[in-house]
Structure formats: structure tokens, C-alpha cells
Phi, psi and omega in degrees: 000126176295150183250133168251131170258121183247112182262132190226108168284153186208151171205111176047064175238041174314311190293341188242337190292339175292307182306309189301309181298325176293318178287326167301323177292318180298317181298319176294321178296321180297322181276000180073029184251148154284137178227146166246134185257120179245115178252120178254118195255136185263024178099048182293144176254004174256199184272014180305307185304316178297315179305306182305310176301316174303334175263012167096008178259160175273126182246125175258143185246114173226093179278144171083011176241168181293156185294334175293326182289322180294318185290317176303318181293331174291316179298317179302329177275356182266173186225358192275155167296329173257133175247133176233135186247127180229151169274160182289351181242022183256133179253115177271151170291162183308318184262027180307299189285328178297317184292310183292325181283334174291329176291321181298312185291337179274359182073026184260015176157178182235324177244129187233156170199157170263156177291159186245135184225176186243138175307149180295347177285350179290153174287166194295332190286317181291319180298311180300315181291330174285323184298328186289346175267348180287141185276155177231164172099225181302148190287320187245134184227148176279153174213157178263348169197158184229140163287169187249032168310315174207137179215140185224132179197161170289146183310315181302328172296315181297328187277331185294324183260356177085019176076199177285149173285095188299352184271349185273129172284329178207161174088008178297326178290320178297316181302312181310304190281343172284325173288330172295318185294316178296336179275355179108001180286144174262121184263123181236138178244134184258113191287323173233157344288161180266149170287165182243131180262104188270355182258049178290162182287117182278341192211157181300323187289333172294306186298319184295315173305316185292321178297320176303316186292313184298319181293355189275006187257356182304310187286339181282321171302318183293317180296326180283325188246004180079156183291126177214159183292322177311317178279327189271343194302307188290307179303327169296316176304320185284319178297323177298319174303316175303309179309300186305313177301318173299312178304313174304318176298319176292328181292327172294311184294338178270008173088021174249070198297321181300316170295325183286324176301317189289321172301313173305316176293322174299316169307329176284340185296320177307313183297319173306311177300318179296310183295319181295326185287326183275336181261348194284343184280336175272347177051056184221096184309309181310320184295316180302313184292311179297328177282333181295315182290321176306305185298323175298325181291313185299314184296328179283326176291311184300321166312303177292322174302322181286325171303307183297326179291340177293332185253020183053036172250114176230157173306133179257142174201143182296155180285124174215166175284000000 
């Protein structure tokens, strides 16, 4: 029987980790696989580690390190030919592994993931933000990079690219899977069924804080992968939004309100274009408007994070899945 090693980084996930582990174990059983559950804790102060042990996981404790180091440590402690990565607040469907392994058996890829959705209990902004990532169209789709709410691959692919970059505070999943793609791995996403993200942002403060933290990786990704339009596009748009806002404020103070309004509308245009690109496939006007506002906020957060990163100042947050 093949062994799958399921590696889960964690920080203060007591409300979710039991559900995550139980679902992962059921999925391995449904796929006819033996599994080992490895939780790598970043120094939780809640009952998460005790709950993880009670649900049969091996728990490693590594406080104060970046999330890539947590994932790599979990792999070093593992023994399976198959590696799966889960975030600590993700619930996988029962046939998660069975479906992805079936793609591999049919020769349809090398690194696999299911799409990720939010439970209906989440507030509108968390639902809209997650929905923007959901794919439509073909059931199985190619990708150049994948986030790590769930990932599955053979250990040989992990070893070929040297694992996760432990210097990155965030964006380690994008960096890792971009390197897999560049090494020749075929990254495939199965659109349905989706995994559920139970650690959704329950408040505006949490959403803003997470986005500020997530946007701190742009400069490091540019250093790792070289300057490219793909990686420069978003930080340049975000800095541009700040510049236009500053120009609008200057125009308003100088007594030109119509110029200020025009500049503000111009600064909102990139957010609208991003919203239209992501929502048009869903054909939902309300989602378009919601994403317009969220992207406007995100662009401003990203601009601030990018400028701070130039001075080695980024939002601090413990590493967690």
C-alpha cells in the first residue's frame, strides 16, 4: 500500500485542526492509501497541538520560523512517496486524493490541487474574495502556479526543486509552484469538488491584515525569479494608485475639484479591470461591484506593502497554513 505524507503548518488553529485532520484521514482511506499526518506548529498558544495529537498527528514545534521552513521540516520528518500539503483550516472532500491520483494514473499531470471555496457562513467580503479564484469551464485545467490550501505531488518533484524557500515570509507557495512549473512539472487543478476554507476572514480588520501581510512578498519574488512583467504588473499598478491619489489630493487642495475627481476615477480603473477580468466568467453583476471595491482596497494595501518592503519593513504575522 502506498504511503502519503500529509504536511500541515499551523499556528493557533484549535477551532479547525481536528476537522482538517479527520477529513484528510478519511480521504486517504477512501483512496486506499496509508497516511501519516504531520503538523508543524509555529508556536501556538492555544490547544491546537494537543488537539492534533489527539487526532493521531505527529506534531513538530518550530516557533519563530517562516512558513516555508515549517513545510520543509514536515517533509524531512515524513516517509511517503507521495507528499500532500494542507493548510490547517482546510476541509477536503472524501475523494480528494482519489480524484487527484486518478489524474496522475491517466498521465494528466504531475502536481495537483482542488479548487478552494468558502463555507456559506462566511461574510460577503470573504465569500466574494474566495469566489474570484474559483474556476469555471473545463473540469481539469492547467496552471503555471498553485496556492497551497491543498497540493499533491510525488516526493521526487519536491526534491528536484529543493522544497520551499525558507527566506520568504509569504508567497512561498507561488514561488515553489512556479519553480515546479519551470522544472517541467505539469500543474493541474480539478475544479470540482472544492476544498473548504474554514479560516475565512470574519472581520474587516482580519481581511485587511491578511492582505497587507500577503502583499509583502512581491519584492522577494522579483529577487527570486527575476524582473518580469507578470511579477511587476500588480506592484506597479498599486504604486500607481497611490500616486494618482496623491495627485488628486494635491488638485483638491489647489482648488481643482473636477481634476481631483477625474484622477480618483482614473485610480479606480485598474481595480475595475481586475474585477471585470475575474467576475465576467461568473456573470454576476453584484460580484463585479464587490470585487471592484475589494480590489481597490487591495491595490492600496499592496502599494504600501511594496514600499515598506523596499526598506525591509513588512507586516509581521506568525507562519500558519
